[in-house]
C-alpha positions in Angstrom: 3.1 89.5 52.7 5.7 89.7 55.5 9.4 89.7 54.7 11.6 86.9 56.0 14.4 87.6 58.4 17.0 87.0 55.8 15.6 89.8 53.7 15.7 92.3 56.5 18.8 91.3 58.4 22.2 90.0 57.3 23.2 86.3 57.8 25.9 87.3 60.3 23.4 89.2 62.4 21.0 86.3 62.3 23.7 83.9 63.4 24.9 86.2 66.3 21.3 86.5 67.5 20.8 82.7 67.3 23.9 82.0 69.4 23.1 84.8 71.8 19.7 83.3 72.4 21.3 80.0 73.2 23.7 81.7 75.7 20.9 83.6 77.4 20.5 81.4 80.4 23.1 80.7 83.2 22.3 77.0 83.1 23.4 76.9 79.5 26.6 78.7 80.3 27.2 76.2 83.1 26.6 73.3 80.7 29.0 74.8 78.1 31.7 75.3 80.8 31.3 71.7 81.9 31.5 70.3 78.4 34.4 72.5 77.4 36.7 70.6 79.8 36.1 67.1 78.3 35.8 65.2 75.0 32.4 63.9 75.6 30.0 63.6 78.5 27.0 61.4 79.4 23.8 63.2 80.1 23.8 61.9 83.7 27.1 63.5 84.5 25.8 66.9 83.1 22.6 66.5 85.0 24.6 65.8 88.2 26.6 69.0 87.7 23.5 71.3 87.1 21.2 71.6 90.1 18.0 71.4 88.0 15.5 68.6 87.1 16.7 66.3 84.3 13.9 67.5 82.1 15.0 71.1 82.5 18.7 70.2 81.7 17.4 68.3 78.7 15.6 71.4 77.4 18.7 73.5 77.9 20.8 71.0 76.0 18.2 71.0 73.2 18.5 74.8 72.9 22.3 74.6 72.8 22.1 71.8 70.2 19.6 73.8 68.1 22.1 76.6 68.0 24.8 74.1 67.0 27.0 74.7 70.0 26.8 71.2 71.3 26.4 67.8 69.6 24.7 64.7 70.9 24.9 61.1 70.1 22.4 58.5 71.3 23.9 55.1 71.8 21.5 53.3 74.1 21.6 53.2 77.0 23.7 56.4 77.0 23.2 59.8 75.5 26.5 61.7 75.1 27.1 65.3 74.5 30.2 67.3 73.5 31.1 70.8 72.2 30.8 71.4 68.5 34.3 72.8 68.2 33.8 74.2 64.7 30.6 76.0 65.6 32.2 77.3 68.8 35.1 78.8 66.8 32.6 80.3 64.4 30.6 81.8 67.3 33.9 83.2 68.8 34.8 84.8 65.5 31.3 86.3 65.1 31.3 87.8 68.6 34.9 89.0 68.3 33.9 90.9 65.1 30.7 92.2 66.7 32.3 93.4 69.9 35.3 95.0 68.2 33.1 97.4 66.1 33.8 101.0 66.6 31.2 102.8 68.7 30.8 106.6 68.6 31.5 108.1 72.0 29.2 110.8 73.1 29.9 113.5 75.7 28.0 112.8 78.9 25.9 116.0 78.7 24.7 115.0 75.2 22.7 112.0 76.6 19.6 112.8 78.6 17.7 110.3 80.7 
């Protein structure tokens, strides 16, 4: 029987990977930059800003929502999105900790290839 991810990796590492996956496309970065400057935004405005098909923008928003970085509300006929501030702050803290870890420095001649 295979082990679950939680048994192999720590919760913090799982969260970092989940957020990193959501950030792994430039369209998603553009969407987050756009949303960061406003309280809420209609899907149409986001779609106007991102030079992709509406269905593609919708898929990118779904990935960001799955990671918890954005929130959406459906109030027909509008779908509005905004940043999930608490999740964004959590992500910032996780990445700050990850990128501030000490890394052993090797002499150049030690590494081959």
